[in-house]
C-alpha positions as CSV (number, residue, x, y, z in Angstrom):
1,M,11.2,24.6,43.7
2,P,11.2,28.7,42.8
3,L,8.1,29.3,45.4
4,E,7.5,27.4,48.2
5,R,4.2,27.1,50.2
6,S,3.4,29.1,53.0
7,P,2.5,27.4,55.9
8,Y,-0.2,31.1,56.8
9,Q,-1.9,30.6,53.8
10,D,-4.8,27.9,52.5
11,P,-2.9,25.9,49.8
12,R,-6.0,25.6,48.1
13,T,-7.7,29.2,47.8
14,W,-4.4,31.4,48.6
15,K,-6.0,33.1,51.2
16,M,-4.6,33.8,54.9
17,T,-5.6,31.2,57.8
18,P,-6.8,31.8,61.2
19,A,-2.9,31.8,62.3
20,M,-2.0,34.5,59.9
21,I,-5.0,37.0,60.8
22,R,-4.4,36.5,64.4
23,A,-0.6,37.2,63.9
24,R,-1.4,40.4,62.0
25,K,-4.2,41.4,64.4
26,P,-1.7,43.2,66.7
27,F,-0.3,45.4,64.0
28,F,-3.4,46.5,62.1
29,K,-3.9,49.5,63.9
30,G,-0.5,50.8,63.5
31,N,-0.8,49.9,59.8
32,M,-3.7,51.9,59.8
33,I,-2.7,55.1,61.7
34,G,0.4,55.0,59.5
35,L,-1.6,54.4,56.2
36,A,-3.5,57.6,57.5
37,A,-0.4,59.4,58.2
38,F,1.2,59.3,55.1
39,T,-1.8,59.6,53.0
40,G,-2.6,63.0,55.1
41,L,0.9,64.1,53.9
42,S,0.7,63.3,50.6
43,V,-2.8,65.0,50.2
44,G,-1.4,68.0,52.1
45,I,1.7,68.4,50.1
46,Y,-0.1,68.0,47.0
47,F,-3.0,70.6,48.0
48,Y,-0.1,73.3,49.2
49,T,1.8,72.9,45.9
50,Y,-1.4,73.4,43.8
51,S,-2.7,76.6,45.9
52,F,0.7,77.8,45.7
53,L,1.4,77.3,42.1
54,H,-1.8,79.2,41.2
55,K,-1.1,82.2,43.1
56,D,0.0,83.3,39.3
57,N,0.3,87.1,39.5
58,D,3.9,88.0,37.8
59,F,2.0,90.1,35.1
60,S,-0.1,92.3,37.6
61,D,2.0,95.3,37.5
62,V,2.3,95.4,33.9
63,P,0.2,97.5,32.2
64,I,-1.7,97.1,29.8
65,P,-2.1,99.5,26.8
66,P,-5.5,100.6,25.8
67,V,-6.7,99.8,22.3
68,S,-8.5,102.1,19.7
69,E,-11.7,101.1,18.2
70,E,-9.9,100.9,15.1
71,E,-7.2,98.6,15.6
72,L,-9.8,96.3,17.8
73,A,-11.8,96.1,14.4
74,Q,-9.1,95.1,12.3
75,L,-8.1,92.6,15.2
76,R,-11.5,91.3,14.7
77,K,-11.9,90.7,10.7
78,E,-8.3,89.2,11.0
79,F,-9.5,86.8,13.3
80,E,-12.6,86.3,11.1
81,Q,-10.7,85.5,8.2
82,E,-8.2,83.2,10.2
83,R,-11.3,81.0,11.3
84,Q,-12.7,81.2,8.1
85,N,-9.4,79.8,6.4
86,R,-9.4,77.1,8.4
87,Q,-12.7,75.5,7.8
């Protein structure tokens, strides 16, 4: 027989029997504390990493060269032409 029936499960509904519920009761509080600790640790690591990675100031010390009005007009014209070609 591949799977033997557990004496702690009802064979018709596969729900836990009162004996199984009584056997698990002393460990419930400890399991919930462990679950909260692991969940808190995981969420804390996630948010620490998220906040660390969003401090992106790699190019803050690089000066942006000024753009003249003629260059800006030329870039706008090229952009509009590209957009019309795609449509």
